[in-house]
C-alpha positions, 0 to 999 in steps of 0.5 A: 698325937704329935704334941706340937702346939700351933705356931703363935700368930705374929704380933708387933708391939703387942698387937696381932695383925688382925688388931692392927688391921682393925685399927687402920680401918677405923682410922680410915673410917674416921678420916672419911667422916672428917674429910667427906663430912667437911671438905666433901667427897669430890674434894677428897683424894685417897692421898689426903685420906691416907695422910689424915689416917696415917696409913699407906696407900697400900694399906688403904687398898687392903681395906677399900677398893676406892673412895666410893667403897669408903663412902658406902661404908660410912653411909651404911653405918649411919643408916644402920645406927639410925634404924636401930635407934628409931626402932628401939625408941618406937618399941620402948613402951609398946602400950603407949599411944602413937603420939608418945611413941613418935615423940620418942622415935623422932629424937632418937633418929635425929640424934644419930643422923644430925647431932654431928653435922659431918654425919648429916652431910654424908647421910643426905648430901655426899651420896647424891650423884656419885655413881650409878652403883652408889645410887642403887645403894642409896635407893636400897636404903630408902626402900628399907626406910619405906618398909620400916615406916609403912610397917609402923603405920600399919601397926598404928592402923591395927591399934585404931590410931591411924586411918586404914589406907596405903601409906607407901607414897606418904612415907616416901614424901616423909623421907624427902621431908626428913632429908631436907629438914636435916640438910637445911639444919646442917647447911645453915651452920646449925643455927636452928635448935635441933629440938625445933627440927625434931619437933617439926618432924614429929608434927609431920609424921603425926599429921601424915598418919592421923589425917583422914584420906583426901576425897576423890 
């Protein structure tokens, strides 16, 4: 053994290159949230994002290939956090009845997606019509939500709390209703109490899952 120690990683101002890069990425994500969530995606340039985040254009392209990749990152973030919050709230008391579980899960989802109108706009408005690639990304997330909600419905069926039927179309319809409810709340300047949105969402889910199937 030579006894040599590896060369230390270079740092500036007491921070490593990795820390500085993480900080830049965080500032760009924050700038994207602010600008996409207020001005809108189409009205936001890379130059404006960089100025808001106090980073150079070169630094921007070290993190993202363009505005669209930044929007995808924000959209994925809100969906991942909403999915985790919904699942955790629904499973918090596994022995509770369906109504109690849904009454916990709906506010958990709404709190993540709608408590900040900028996130609501990114989640339900700004990702529409951008490009074919972003549409595929959005539809993949919608499919994940369908699977999760159908799984919850099947669990309710197994517990004798819901009618035994195919819930796929029901959950697609519910996802559309959720999107429009939250968008309606956000577009109106949040003049409707968020608790009202949550209560309506809870009623829709319970009605859809516990109602008897329609006749022929």
